Structure formats: structure tokens, C-alpha cells
N, CA, C and O atoms as a CHARMM CRD file, in Angstrom:
* protein
*
  340
    1    1 UNK  N    161.75500 120.16700  94.53100 PROA 1      0.00000
    2    1 UNK  CA   160.55300 119.51300  94.99800 PROA 1      0.00000
    3    1 UNK  C    160.92600 118.42800  96.00200 PROA 1      0.00000
    4    1 UNK  O    161.97200 117.78900  95.88700 PROA 1      0.00000
    5    2 UNK  N    160.07600 118.23600  96.96100 PROA 2      0.00000
    6    2 UNK  CA   160.34100 117.22200  97.97100 PROA 2      0.00000
    7    2 UNK  C    160.28100 115.82300  97.37000 PROA 2      0.00000
    8    2 UNK  O    159.56300 115.56000  96.40500 PROA 2      0.00000
    9    3 UNK  N    161.05800 114.94500  97.97700 PROA 3      0.00000
   10    3 UNK  CA   161.09900 113.55500  97.51700 PROA 3      0.00000
   11    3 UNK  C    159.71200 112.91000  97.60300 PROA 3      0.00000
   12    3 UNK  O    159.32200 112.15200  96.71400 PROA 3      0.00000
   13    4 UNK  N    158.97700 113.20800  98.66100 PROA 4      0.00000
   14    4 UNK  CA   157.64000 112.63300  98.84100 PROA 4      0.00000
   15    4 UNK  C    156.70200 113.04100  97.70300 PROA 4      0.00000
   16    4 UNK  O    155.91400 112.22900  97.21800 PROA 4      0.00000
   17    5 UNK  N    156.79200 114.30100  97.28300 PROA 5      0.00000
   18    5 UNK  CA   155.94400 114.79000  96.19900 PROA 5      0.00000
   19    5 UNK  C    156.29800 114.08900  94.89400 PROA 5      0.00000
   20    5 UNK  O    155.41100 113.67400  94.14900 PROA 5      0.00000
   21    6 UNK  N    157.57300 113.95900  94.62000 PROA 6      0.00000
   22    6 UNK  CA   158.02000 113.29400  93.39400 PROA 6      0.00000
   23    6 UNK  C    157.53300 111.85100  93.36900 PROA 6      0.00000
   24    6 UNK  O    157.05100 111.37000  92.34300 PROA 6      0.00000
   25    7 UNK  N    157.65700 111.17000  94.48800 PROA 7      0.00000
   26    7 UNK  CA   157.20300 109.77900  94.56200 PROA 7      0.00000
   27    7 UNK  C    155.68200 109.68400  94.37100 PROA 7      0.00000
   28    7 UNK  O    155.20000 108.80900  93.65100 PROA 7      0.00000
   29    8 UNK  N    154.94000 110.57000  95.00600 PROA 8      0.00000
   30    8 UNK  CA   153.48300 110.57700  94.84200 PROA 8      0.00000
   31    8 UNK  C    153.09000 110.83500  93.38800 PROA 8      0.00000
   32    8 UNK  O    152.16900 110.20400  92.86900 PROA 8      0.00000
   33    9 UNK  N    153.78300 111.75300  92.73900 PROA 9      0.00000
   34    9 UNK  CA   153.47400 112.05300  91.34200 PROA 9      0.00000
   35    9 UNK  C    153.74600 110.85500  90.44000 PROA 9      0.00000
   36    9 UNK  O    152.99100 110.60000  89.50200 PROA 9      0.00000
   37   10 UNK  N    154.80900 110.12600  90.71400 PROA 10     0.00000
   38   10 UNK  CA   155.09800 108.91200  89.94100 PROA 10     0.00000
   39   10 UNK  C    153.99300 107.87800  90.14400 PROA 10     0.00000
   40   10 UNK  O    153.54300 107.24500  89.18900 PROA 10     0.00000
   41   11 UNK  N    153.56300 107.71200  91.38800 PROA 11     0.00000
   42   11 UNK  CA   152.49400 106.75500  91.68500 PROA 11     0.00000
   43   11 UNK  C    151.18100 107.17900  91.02200 PROA 11     0.00000
   44   11 UNK  O    150.43400 106.34100  90.51700 PROA 11     0.00000
   45   12 UNK  N    150.91000 108.47000  91.02800 PROA 12     0.00000
   46   12 UNK  CA   149.69600 108.98600  90.39500 PROA 12     0.00000
   47   12 UNK  C    149.72500 108.71400  88.89600 PROA 12     0.00000
   48   12 UNK  O    148.71900 108.30300  88.31700 PROA 12     0.00000
   49   13 UNK  N    150.87500 108.94300  88.26900 PROA 13     0.00000
   50   13 UNK  CA   150.99400 108.66900  86.83300 PROA 13     0.00000
   51   13 UNK  C    150.73400 107.18900  86.54900 PROA 13     0.00000
   52   13 UNK  O    150.10700 106.85500  85.54400 PROA 13     0.00000
   53   14 UNK  N    151.20200 106.31600  87.41000 PROA 14     0.00000
   54   14 UNK  CA   150.93300 104.87800  87.24100 PROA 14     0.00000
   55   14 UNK  C    149.44400 104.57700  87.42100 PROA 14     0.00000
   56   14 UNK  O    148.85700 103.82000  86.64800 PROA 14     0.00000
   57   15 UNK  N    148.84700 105.17600  88.44600 PROA 15     0.00000
   58   15 UNK  CA   147.41900 104.95400  88.70800 PROA 15     0.00000
   59   15 UNK  C    146.55400 105.41200  87.53600 PROA 15     0.00000
   60   15 UNK  O    145.51000 104.82100  87.26200 PROA 15     0.00000
   61   16 UNK  N    146.98700 106.45500  86.85300 PROA 16     0.00000
   62   16 UNK  CA   146.21300 106.99300  85.74000 PROA 16     0.00000
   63   16 UNK  C    146.17900 106.05300  84.54000 PROA 16     0.00000
   64   16 UNK  O    145.40300 106.26500  83.60800 PROA 16     0.00000
   65   17 UNK  N    147.00600 105.02700  84.55600 PROA 17     0.00000
   66   17 UNK  CA   147.02000 104.07000  83.44900 PROA 17     0.00000
   67   17 UNK  C    145.83800 103.10500  83.50400 PROA 17     0.00000
   68   17 UNK  O    145.56800 102.40200  82.53100 PROA 17     0.00000
   69   18 UNK  N    145.13400 103.06800  84.63000 PROA 18     0.00000
   70   18 UNK  CA   143.99400 102.15700  84.78200 PROA 18     0.00000
   71   18 UNK  C    142.71900 102.95800  85.05500 PROA 18     0.00000
   72   18 UNK  O    142.43400 103.29300  86.20500 PROA 18     0.00000
   73   19 UNK  N    141.95000 103.26700  84.00700 PROA 19     0.00000
   74   19 UNK  CA   140.75300 104.08300  84.21000 PROA 19     0.00000
   75   19 UNK  C    139.63500 103.36300  84.95500 PROA 19     0.00000
   76   19 UNK  O    138.67100 103.99900  85.38000 PROA 19     0.00000
   77   20 UNK  N    139.74800 102.04900  85.12000 PROA 20     0.00000
   78   20 UNK  CA   138.67700 101.28900  85.75900 PROA 20     0.00000
   79   20 UNK  C    138.92900 101.02600  87.23900 PROA 20     0.00000
   80   20 UNK  O    138.13900 100.33800  87.88500 PROA 20     0.00000
   81   21 UNK  N    140.00600 101.55600  87.77700 PROA 21     0.00000
   82   21 UNK  CA   140.30900 101.39300  89.19800 PROA 21     0.00000
   83   21 UNK  C    140.75100 102.74600  89.76300 PROA 21     0.00000
   84   21 UNK  O    141.94600 102.97400  89.95100 PROA 21     0.00000
   85   22 UNK  N    139.79900 103.64600  90.03500 PROA 22     0.00000
   86   22 UNK  CA   140.16100 104.99700  90.45700 PROA 22     0.00000
   87   22 UNK  C    140.51200 105.14300  91.93800 PROA 22     0.00000
   88   22 UNK  O    140.95700 106.21000  92.36100 PROA 22     0.00000
   89   23 UNK  N    140.31900 104.09000  92.72800 PROA 23     0.00000
   90   23 UNK  CA   140.47100 104.24500  94.17800 PROA 23     0.00000
   91   23 UNK  C    141.90000 104.51600  94.63100 PROA 23     0.00000
   92   23 UNK  O    142.09500 105.38600  95.48000 PROA 23     0.00000
   93   24 UNK  N    142.90900 103.82200  94.11200 PROA 24     0.00000
   94   24 UNK  CA   144.27400 104.18100  94.51300 PROA 24     0.00000
   95   24 UNK  C    144.62000 105.61700  94.10400 PROA 24     0.00000
   96   24 UNK  O    145.30000 106.33200  94.84000 PROA 24     0.00000
   97   25 UNK  N    144.14800 106.02800  92.93500 PROA 25     0.00000
   98   25 UNK  CA   144.39500 107.39300  92.47000 PROA 25     0.00000
   99   25 UNK  C    143.77300 108.40200  93.42800 PROA 25     0.00000
  100   25 UNK  O    144.40200 109.39800  93.78800 PROA 25     0.00000
  101   26 UNK  N    142.55600 108.14300  93.83100 PROA 26     0.00000
  102   26 UNK  CA   141.87900 109.05000  94.75700 PROA 26     0.00000
  103   26 UNK  C    142.66200 109.17900  96.06100 PROA 26     0.00000
  104   26 UNK  O    142.85600 110.28900  96.55900 PROA 26     0.00000
  105   27 UNK  N    143.10600 108.07100  96.61100 PROA 27     0.00000
  106   27 UNK  CA   143.86700 108.10000  97.86300 PROA 27     0.00000
  107   27 UNK  C    145.15300 108.90400  97.71200 PROA 27     0.00000
  108   27 UNK  O    145.49400 109.71900  98.56900 PROA 27     0.00000
  109   28 UNK  N    145.86000 108.66400  96.61300 PROA 28     0.00000
  110   28 UNK  CA   147.13200 109.37300  96.41100 PROA 28     0.00000
  111   28 UNK  C    146.91600 110.86000  96.13700 PROA 28     0.00000
  112   28 UNK  O    147.70900 111.69200  96.57700 PROA 28     0.00000
  113   29 UNK  N    145.86100 111.19300  95.42100 PROA 29     0.00000
  114   29 UNK  CA   145.57400 112.60600  95.16900 PROA 29     0.00000
  115   29 UNK  C    145.25400 113.32900  96.48000 PROA 29     0.00000
  116   29 UNK  O    145.67100 114.47000  96.68000 PROA 29     0.00000
  117   30 UNK  N    144.52200 112.67100  97.36100 PROA 30     0.00000
  118   30 UNK  CA   144.22800 113.27900  98.66200 PROA 30     0.00000
  119   30 UNK  C    145.49800 113.45700  99.48300 PROA 30     0.00000
  120   30 UNK  O    145.67300 114.48000 100.14500 PROA 30     0.00000
  121   31 UNK  N    146.38800 112.46300  99.44300 PROA 31     0.00000
  122   31 UNK  CA   147.67400 112.60000 100.13700 PROA 31     0.00000
  123   31 UNK  C    148.48900 113.74100  99.54000 PROA 31     0.00000
  124   31 UNK  O    149.12200 114.50900 100.26500 PROA 31     0.00000
  125   32 UNK  N    148.46800 113.84400  98.21800 PROA 32     0.00000
  126   32 UNK  CA   149.21000 114.91000  97.55000 PROA 32     0.00000
  127   32 UNK  C    148.69300 116.28300  97.97100 PROA 32     0.00000
  128   32 UNK  O    149.48200 117.20000  98.19700 PROA 32     0.00000
  129   33 UNK  N    147.38400 116.42700  98.07600 PROA 33     0.00000
  130   33 UNK  CA   146.81900 117.70400  98.51100 PROA 33     0.00000
  131   33 UNK  C    147.31500 118.09300  99.90100 PROA 33     0.00000
  132   33 UNK  O    147.59700 119.26300 100.16200 PROA 33     0.00000
  133   34 UNK  N    147.41800 117.12100 100.77600 PROA 34     0.00000
  134   34 UNK  CA   147.92600 117.40500 102.12100 PROA 34     0.00000
  135   34 UNK  C    149.38700 117.85700 102.07800 PROA 34     0.00000
  136   34 UNK  O    149.77500 118.79000 102.78100 PROA 34     0.00000
  137   35 UNK  N    150.18500 117.19500 101.25600 PROA 35     0.00000
  138   35 UNK  CA   151.60500 117.54200 101.14600 PROA 35     0.00000
  139   35 UNK  C    151.77300 118.91600 100.50200 PROA 35     0.00000
  140   35 UNK  O    152.64400 119.68800 100.90300 PROA 35     0.00000
  141   36 UNK  N    150.94900 119.22000  99.51400 PROA 36     0.00000
  142   36 UNK  CA   151.07200 120.49400  98.80000 PROA 36     0.00000
  143   36 UNK  C    150.85300 121.69100  99.71700 PROA 36     0.00000
  144   36 UNK  O    151.40400 122.76700  99.48500 PROA 36     0.00000
  145   37 UNK  N    150.06100 121.50400 100.74300 PROA 37     0.00000
  146   37 UNK  CA   149.80900 122.59500 101.68900 PROA 37     0.00000
  147   37 UNK  C    151.08700 123.06500 102.36900 PROA 37     0.00000
  148   37 UNK  O    151.16000 124.19700 102.84700 PROA 37     0.00000
  149   38 UNK  N    152.08900 122.20100 102.41300 PROA 38     0.00000
  150   38 UNK  CA   153.32100 122.53300 103.12500 PROA 38     0.00000
  151   38 UNK  C    154.41700 123.06000 102.20800 PROA 38     0.00000
  152   38 UNK  O    155.46600 123.48700 102.69100 PROA 38     0.00000
  153   39 UNK  N    154.19800 123.04000 100.90100 PROA 39     0.00000
  154   39 UNK  CA   155.23800 123.44900  99.95800 PROA 39     0.00000
  155   39 UNK  C    155.24300 124.95600  99.74300 PROA 39     0.00000
  156   39 UNK  O    154.19600 125.60100  99.80400 PROA 39     0.00000
  157   40 UNK  N    156.42400 125.51600  99.49300 PROA 40     0.00000
  158   40 UNK  CA   156.49200 126.94400  99.15900 PROA 40     0.00000
  159   40 UNK  C    155.88500 127.21100  97.77900 PROA 40     0.00000
  160   40 UNK  O    155.79800 126.31100  96.94400 PROA 40     0.00000
  161   41 UNK  N    155.47200 128.44400  97.55500 PROA 41     0.00000
  162   41 UNK  CA   154.81200 128.82500  96.31000 PROA 41     0.00000
  163   41 UNK  C    155.62300 128.55600  95.06300 PROA 41     0.00000
  164   41 UNK  O    155.06300 128.19100  94.02900 PROA 41     0.00000
  165   42 UNK  N    156.93700 128.73000  95.13800 PROA 42     0.00000
  166   42 UNK  CA   157.76200 128.50900  93.93600 PROA 42     0.00000
  167   42 UNK  C    157.74200 127.04400  93.51700 PROA 42     0.00000
  168   42 UNK  O    157.75000 126.74300  92.32300 PROA 42     0.00000
  169   43 UNK  N    157.71800 126.13300  94.48300 PROA 43     0.00000
  170   43 UNK  CA   157.61200 124.71300  94.14300 PROA 43     0.00000
  171   43 UNK  C    156.26500 124.41200  93.49500 PROA 43     0.00000
  172   43 UNK  O    156.17800 123.63000  92.54800 PROA 43     0.00000
  173   44 UNK  N    155.22700 125.03600  94.01400 PROA 44     0.00000
  174   44 UNK  CA   153.89100 124.81400  93.46100 PROA 44     0.00000
  175   44 UNK  C    153.80500 125.30900  92.01900 PROA 44     0.00000
  176   44 UNK  O    153.21100 124.64700  91.16700 PROA 44     0.00000
  177   45 UNK  N    154.39200 126.46600  91.74600 PROA 45     0.00000
  178   45 UNK  CA   154.32300 126.99700  90.38100 PROA 45     0.00000
  179   45 UNK  C    155.08500 126.11400  89.39900 PROA 45     0.00000
  180   45 UNK  O    154.71600 126.04200  88.22700 PROA 45     0.00000
  181   46 UNK  N    156.13900 125.44100  89.85500 PROA 46     0.00000
  182   46 UNK  CA   156.87900 124.51900  88.99000 PROA 46     0.00000
  183   46 UNK  C    156.04300 123.28700  88.65500 PROA 46     0.00000
  184   46 UNK  O    156.28300 122.62200  87.64700 PROA 46     0.00000
  185   47 UNK  N    155.08000 122.99500  89.48600 PROA 47     0.00000
  186   47 UNK  CA   154.27800 121.78500  89.30600 PROA 47     0.00000
  187   47 UNK  C    153.05500 121.99500  88.41700 PROA 47     0.00000
  188   47 UNK  O    152.36700 121.02700  88.09400 PROA 47     0.00000
  189   48 UNK  N    152.77000 123.21700  88.02000 PROA 48     0.00000
  190   48 UNK  CA   151.57800 123.48500  87.21000 PROA 48     0.00000
  191   48 UNK  C    151.51000 122.64400  85.93300 PROA 48     0.00000
  192   48 UNK  O    150.44500 122.10500  85.63300 PROA 48     0.00000
  193   49 UNK  N    152.60000 122.50600  85.16600 PROA 49     0.00000
  194   49 UNK  CA   152.51200 121.65100  83.96800 PROA 49     0.00000
  195   49 UNK  C    152.18600 120.19000  84.30800 PROA 49     0.00000
  196   49 UNK  O    151.48100 119.51600  83.55600 PROA 49     0.00000
  197   50 UNK  N    152.69200 119.71800  85.42100 PROA 50     0.00000
  198   50 UNK  CA   152.41200 118.34400  85.84600 PROA 50     0.00000
  199   50 UNK  C    150.93000 118.19700  86.17100 PROA 50     0.00000
  200   50 UNK  O    150.30000 117.20800  85.79400 PROA 50     0.00000
  201   51 UNK  N    150.37600 119.18400  86.87200 PROA 51     0.00000
  202   51 UNK  CA   148.95600 119.13500  87.22400 PROA 51     0.00000
  203   51 UNK  C    148.07000 119.20900  85.98400 PROA 51     0.00000
  204   51 UNK  O    147.01700 118.57400  85.93000 PROA 51     0.00000
  205   52 UNK  N    148.49400 119.97900  84.99700 PROA 52     0.00000
  206   52 UNK  CA   147.72700 120.06000  83.75400 PROA 52     0.00000
  207   52 UNK  C    147.70400 118.70300  83.05400 PROA 52     0.00000
  208   52 UNK  O    146.67000 118.29800  82.52100 PROA 52     0.00000
  209   53 UNK  N    148.82200 118.00700  83.05100 PROA 53     0.00000
  210   53 UNK  CA   148.89100 116.67900  82.44800 PROA 53     0.00000
  211   53 UNK  C    148.01300 115.68700  83.22300 PROA 53     0.00000
  212   53 UNK  O    147.32300 114.86200  82.62300 PROA 53     0.00000
  213   54 UNK  N    148.04300 115.77100  84.53900 PROA 54     0.00000
  214   54 UNK  CA   147.19400 114.90400  85.36900 PROA 54     0.00000
  215   54 UNK  C    145.72000 115.16400  85.05800 PROA 54     0.00000
  216   54 UNK  O    144.93700 114.22300  84.92800 PROA 54     0.00000
  217   55 UNK  N    145.34700 116.42800  84.94100 PROA 55     0.00000
  218   55 UNK  CA   143.95600 116.77600  84.62300 PROA 55     0.00000
  219   55 UNK  C    143.53100 116.16000  83.29100 PROA 55     0.00000
  220   55 UNK  O    142.44500 115.59000  83.18400 PROA 55     0.00000
  221   56 UNK  N    144.38600 116.27700  82.28500 PROA 56     0.00000
  222   56 UNK  CA   144.06900 115.70300  80.97200 PROA 56     0.00000
  223   56 UNK  C    143.89300 114.18600  81.06900 PROA 56     0.00000
  224   56 UNK  O    142.98100 113.62100  80.46600 PROA 56     0.00000
  225   57 UNK  N    144.76200 113.54200  81.82300 PROA 57     0.00000
  226   57 UNK  CA   144.66400 112.08800  81.97700 PROA 57     0.00000
  227   57 UNK  C    143.38500 111.68100  82.70100 PROA 57     0.00000
  228   57 UNK  O    142.75600 110.68800  82.33700 PROA 57     0.00000
  229   58 UNK  N    143.00200 112.43400  83.71100 PROA 58     0.00000
  230   58 UNK  CA   141.77100 112.13400  84.44700 PROA 58     0.00000
  231   58 UNK  C    140.55700 112.29900  83.53000 PROA 58     0.00000
  232   58 UNK  O    139.63900 111.47900  83.56200 PROA 58     0.00000
  233   59 UNK  N    140.55100 113.35200  82.71900 PROA 59     0.00000
  234   59 UNK  CA   139.44300 113.54700  81.78400 PROA 59     0.00000
  235   59 UNK  C    139.36000 112.39700  80.78100 PROA 59     0.00000
  236   59 UNK  O    138.27000 111.91600  80.47400 PROA 59     0.00000
  237   60 UNK  N    140.49600 111.96400  80.27900 PROA 60     0.00000
  238   60 UNK  CA   140.51900 110.84400  79.33600 PROA 60     0.00000
  239   60 UNK  C    140.01800 109.56300  80.00700 PROA 60     0.00000
  240   60 UNK  O    139.25100 108.80500  79.41400 PROA 60     0.00000
  241   61 UNK  N    140.45200 109.33000  81.23300 PROA 61     0.00000
  242   61 UNK  CA   139.99400 108.14700  81.96700 PROA 61     0.00000
  243   61 UNK  C    138.48500 108.18400  82.18100 PROA 61     0.00000
  244   61 UNK  O    137.81700 107.15300  82.10100 PROA 61     0.00000
  245   62 UNK  N    137.95800 109.35400  82.45000 PROA 62     0.00000
  246   62 UNK  CA   136.51000 109.48500  82.62600 PROA 62     0.00000
  247   62 UNK  C    135.79100 109.08300  81.34400 PROA 62     0.00000
  248   62 UNK  O    134.81200 108.33900  81.37400 PROA 62     0.00000
  249   63 UNK  N    136.29500 109.59000  80.21200 PROA 63     0.00000
  250   63 UNK  CA   135.66800 109.24500  78.92800 PROA 63     0.00000
  251   63 UNK  C    135.74500 107.74300  78.66800 PROA 63     0.00000
  252   63 UNK  O    134.79000 107.14900  78.16700 PROA 63     0.00000
  253   64 UNK  N    136.86400 107.13900  79.00300 PROA 64     0.00000
  254   64 UNK  CA   137.02700 105.69900  78.78200 PROA 64     0.00000
  255   64 UNK  C    136.09900 104.90300  79.69400 PROA 64     0.00000
  256   64 UNK  O    135.39100 104.00400  79.23900 PROA 64     0.00000
  257   65 UNK  N    136.10700 105.23900  80.98000 PROA 65     0.00000
  258   65 UNK  CA   135.37700 104.43900  81.96500 PROA 65     0.00000
  259   65 UNK  C    133.87500 104.72000  81.97600 PROA 65     0.00000
  260   65 UNK  O    133.07900 103.80700  82.19600 PROA 65     0.00000
  261   66 UNK  N    133.48100 105.97400  81.74200 PROA 66     0.00000
  262   66 UNK  CA   132.06800 106.32200  81.89800 PROA 66     0.00000
  263   66 UNK  C    131.41900 106.89300  80.64600 PROA 66     0.00000
  264   66 UNK  O    130.19900 107.05000  80.59800 PROA 66     0.00000
  265   67 UNK  N    132.20300 107.20000  79.65400 PROA 67     0.00000
  266   67 UNK  CA   131.64100 107.79100  78.44300 PROA 67     0.00000
  267   67 UNK  C    130.61600 106.89900  77.77300 PROA 67     0.00000
  268   67 UNK  O    129.62300 107.39100  77.23800 PROA 67     0.00000
  269   68 UNK  N    130.83900 105.60000  77.79500 PROA 68     0.00000
  270   68 UNK  CA   129.89300 104.66600  77.17300 PROA 68     0.00000
  271   68 UNK  C    128.53100 104.74500  77.84400 PROA 68     0.00000
  272   68 UNK  O    127.50100 104.57900  77.19100 PROA 68     0.00000
  273   69 UNK  N    128.52800 105.00200  79.16100 PROA 69     0.00000
  274   69 UNK  CA   127.26700 105.09100  79.88900 PROA 69     0.00000
  275   69 UNK  C    126.47800 106.32800  79.45300 PROA 69     0.00000
  276   69 UNK  O    125.25900 106.27000  79.29400 PROA 69     0.00000
  277   70 UNK  N    127.17600 107.43300  79.26400 PROA 70     0.00000
  278   70 UNK  CA   126.51200 108.64000  78.78100 PROA 70     0.00000
  279   70 UNK  C    125.94300 108.41800  77.38100 PROA 70     0.00000
  280   70 UNK  O    124.82400 108.83600  77.08400 PROA 70     0.00000
  281   71 UNK  N    126.72000 107.76000  76.53100 PROA 71     0.00000
  282   71 UNK  CA   126.25000 107.46500  75.17400 PROA 71     0.00000
  283   71 UNK  C    125.02700 106.54800  75.20500 PROA 71     0.00000
  284   71 UNK  O    124.07300 106.75800  74.45500 PROA 71     0.00000
  285   72 UNK  N    125.05200 105.55100  76.05800 PROA 72     0.00000
  286   72 UNK  CA   123.91800 104.63900  76.18100 PROA 72     0.00000
  287   72 UNK  C    122.66900 105.38400  76.63300 PROA 72     0.00000
  288   72 UNK  O    121.58000 105.15300  76.10800 PROA 72     0.00000
  289   73 UNK  N    122.82200 106.26500  77.59400 PROA 73     0.00000
  290   73 UNK  CA   121.69500 107.05000  78.09400 PROA 73     0.00000
  291   73 UNK  C    121.09400 107.88900  76.97300 PROA 73     0.00000
  292   73 UNK  O    119.87500 107.91200  76.80000 PROA 73     0.00000
  293   74 UNK  N    121.94600 108.58100  76.20900 PROA 74     0.00000
  294   74 UNK  CA   121.44100 109.38600  75.08800 PROA 74     0.00000
  295   74 UNK  C    120.74300 108.50100  74.05000 PROA 74     0.00000
  296   74 UNK  O    119.68100 108.85600  73.53800 PROA 74     0.00000
  297   75 UNK  N    121.33600 107.37000  73.75100 PROA 75     0.00000
  298   75 UNK  CA   120.77200 106.42900  72.77900 PROA 75     0.00000
  299   75 UNK  C    119.37900 105.97400  73.21800 PROA 75     0.00000
  300   75 UNK  O    118.44000 105.96400  72.42300 PROA 75     0.00000
  301   76 UNK  N    119.26100 105.60000  74.48500 PROA 76     0.00000
  302   76 UNK  CA   117.98600 105.11100  75.00900 PROA 76     0.00000
  303   76 UNK  C    116.93500 106.22600  75.02500 PROA 76     0.00000
  304   76 UNK  O    115.77600 105.99600  74.67900 PROA 76     0.00000
  305   77 UNK  N    117.34400 107.43100  75.42700 PROA 77     0.00000
  306   77 UNK  CA   116.39700 108.54700  75.48000 PROA 77     0.00000
  307   77 UNK  C    115.86900 108.89000  74.09500 PROA 77     0.00000
  308   77 UNK  O    114.69200 109.21800  73.94600 PROA 77     0.00000
  309   78 UNK  N    116.73000 108.81800  73.07300 PROA 78     0.00000
  310   78 UNK  CA   116.29100 109.10600  71.70700 PROA 78     0.00000
  311   78 UNK  C    115.21600 108.12600  71.25100 PROA 78     0.00000
  312   78 UNK  O    114.37500 108.46000  70.41700 PROA 78     0.00000
  313   79 UNK  N    115.24800 106.94200  71.79200 PROA 79     0.00000
  314   79 UNK  CA   114.28000 105.92200  71.41200 PROA 79     0.00000
  315   79 UNK  C    113.10300 105.83700  72.38400 PROA 79     0.00000
  316   79 UNK  O    112.27300 104.93300  72.29400 PROA 79     0.00000
  317   80 UNK  N    113.04800 106.78900  73.30800 PROA 80     0.00000
  318   80 UNK  CA   111.93300 106.84100  74.23700 PROA 80     0.00000
  319   80 UNK  C    111.98600 105.78700  75.32700 PROA 80     0.00000
  320   80 UNK  O    110.96800 105.48600  75.95200 PROA 80     0.00000
  321   81 UNK  N    113.16000 105.22500  75.56000 PROA 81     0.00000
  322   81 UNK  CA   113.31400 104.19400  76.58900 PROA 81     0.00000
  323   81 UNK  C    113.87600 104.82300  77.85400 PROA 81     0.00000
  324   81 UNK  O    114.70900 105.72800  77.79300 PROA 81     0.00000
  325   82 UNK  N    113.41600 104.33800  78.99300 PROA 82     0.00000
  326   82 UNK  CA   113.84600 104.88100  80.28100 PROA 82     0.00000
  327   82 UNK  C    114.67300 103.83300  81.01000 PROA 82     0.00000
  328   82 UNK  O    114.18100 102.74500  81.31000 PROA 82     0.00000
  329   83 UNK  N    115.92000 104.15800  81.29400 PROA 83     0.00000
  330   83 UNK  CA   116.80800 103.22700  81.99800 PROA 83     0.00000
  331   83 UNK  C    116.41400 103.04400  83.45700 PROA 83     0.00000
  332   83 UNK  O    116.78900 102.05000  84.07700 PROA 83     0.00000
  333   84 UNK  N    115.67200 103.97700  84.00400 PROA 84     0.00000
  334   84 UNK  CA   115.30300 103.90500  85.41900 PROA 84     0.00000
  335   84 UNK  C    114.11700 102.99400  85.66200 PROA 84     0.00000
  336   84 UNK  O    113.81200 102.67300  86.81100 PROA 84     0.00000
  337   85 UNK  N    113.45300 102.57600  84.61700 PROA 85     0.00000
  338   85 UNK  CA   112.24600 101.74600  84.76800 PROA 85     0.00000
  339   85 UNK  C    112.58800 100.33700  85.17100 PROA 85     0.00000
  340   85 UNK  O    111.69300  99.50900  85.34000 PROA 85     0.00000
């Protein structure tokens, strides 16, 4: 794997530790997508487990950062309250 990809993956793993600040993660993921376009297929297939771990971390961050909002919405709707009012 290219050095740039390894460095980006390390930075992404660090960014995933903060579910309340997704902007650096977004920037690095976009950079990673650009770099991945240039990699041979065998390198990409080696990275599949890493991408699966990143996906799991992103899902967990979503639950941490936004899950409470979904729960609040359901709670309010059950009581006939409208958050948009």
C-alpha cells in the first residue's frame, strides 16, 4: 500500500475517535477516495477489512452523535408533540 494511503488511514482512525467533529473525517475520506482511484485492484482488496472497520466506526459515531435526536423525536411523537412547531 502506498505511504499516502497508510497515513490517511491512520488520520481517519484518529478522526473517528471524535463523533462530534465529523469535518476532518469528511475531508480525509474525500482525499482517500481520490487516492484509491489510482491504486491497483490487489491493493484495494487488501484494504477491505480496514474499510469494514471504518464503516462500523462511522455507524457507531452516528448513533453517539445523532441517536439521541432520533430517540427524542420518537418520544415527542408518542406524546403528540411536534418539534417543528
